[in-house]
C-alpha angles and dihedrals in degrees: 000000000000122000118233111247118223112247112237123217114264122233090253091053092049093050089049091053091047090048091051091049091049092052089049091052092046089055099037103041097062089047091049091048090047091052091048090049093048090047092053092047090049094048090047091048093051090051092049092048090050091052089049091049092050090047091053091050091047091052092053092046092052092048090051089061097035118027090195094058107128109147116163099209142015133184115262089237089072091069107017144035110225126203126223087267087083126062102179138027134164137171127205130177131217124218090278095053094254111149124228114199128203113195128177132189120237119254111263092009130114090273097044113160094007122122132178131198131176148065129298089266098041115032124165119198125181142146114279119241119209119215116244110280094007131109133200103274096223094050092044094054096042086053086061092057109129103156091251094295109206087004090293131103140025119343130188117233119191124197131192105241091190087071093051127001089211091068118103106236095218126012130181112210136179116233138175138061097297117357122178096262100121120137138179111236141160092028127184089212115029091183089062109034109187137143088265096049099039141044119242114242129171132226114241093187148268121305123177089343094307128114114233118201136181131202111259094217129043120255088214142295116291142152120273083217140337131197140194116270092258092062118067087335089288093297096122137253124266098217107114104188137039116300142143139256117244089263091058096256110145119253113206097210136245118338093239093049089055093045095048091048093040121035094016090058095039105105090177094066112125102186142026116279136208122252131188114276110160149021127301094031095303107175114181103110110123118231109204112230089216089072094061112127104250123231093251090055093044088059090063096053130070142185113288137186109251119191116226106182114142126246123217094231112140096073099026109102096181106032107167126223091244091051090050093051091046093048092054090053094041135094101239122116139157108304118243096347112211090226090069096227121137112236118225131209100213136038124188115205146111110256123043138141134259118281122245087244090054087063090049095049091048089067121093088201110114092207089064090074091065098034124027087200091067104055098121123203117334139153091277095053111138092008092145127211122028127200088240121104133204117237093206088096139353095258102047126106135167131250137179117238128163105328099330146076110234133193116227144161112276095239104063115101114253135166114284120210112175118224127200142177116234121228117266121265095031122161129217146168138199135072103266096241123130090253095045109027120183117269123206123218117236 
């Protein structure tokens, strides 16, 4: 009896099966990819809406405690704990306290190239599109991280937010005598950024996913603040932002704060103006109209939270860098100031100055970490006035000169170099050298 032999597939049959499978793949793969994309977008949208909801609740809770609470932005870390899947998040408020959230997925992560923007009731999420030749600014800079090799370059600084919620969990900062952190900014012709059409600014670092920059050269020497002779003997007041007198009368804030967020941002100015530059409300320092921040540059900056806690510097011979950073984000101020003005811990606005701690972190000198007076030369040497104040008395502020942080009255004229935080999700190109500075996309 003969056994039946199994019939093998012919070549034609195999090709037919392969063809059928290929057709199935052609039909199924795009649908699968579409489903994955839609799922990612929906998950990202849900996360952004949750952050917006928490931000709205936080605003109402803050107003319940303080009826005058009217901040325009807060860091996302105040209301949410984000995983490594996200590289950038910001929260801004409108005049009614409704939060707008901007959330971006981390490069190479599950939400790569996805960004969301909107409120809890109207959130728009889509894939990011990079301009030709440009990279995501945050990703480009983090790619330069080298732990300050040879005391130059981008270092990573980690803080313990459980000690103080105002700390930035992870910061990337440029340190050294001359790191490659140059950038073209405030250009007269953005289509042709050169040293003759743009100002040179420098990148301080990355904070909560935002790039912070400072002007390389001073816009002039002016007072941090001045006052009439009946207040602090005309020596100035070290309260940066808006506040009140003890009787409830509004206090508009430091002279320099108002000038930097007034004339300096006024693109309609037609002539030079006078700024404060001496004691007893002396106001004859000339602000050059050519230094005004142009509209195309203003589009790239946004409101930021600036910390205005005071540092006990004047009588502190060995003030450490960590103590300086903590003081700026603390709640201590001069006790019972004779000027009768309430000191505040936070100011929200567009244009500020570097912190005293920024100067310290810019140093590649190890001894600076234990003594802010021993920082040595760094790229912020002689940068002038800082936004930080000294709580030794109501008229003292801090400034960087030579290799040191000094305490001084608020009224003397010192170099002013504006500092700003750029908007989230900004793109840039370049290498950061003096011959090839970074350029930001509009």
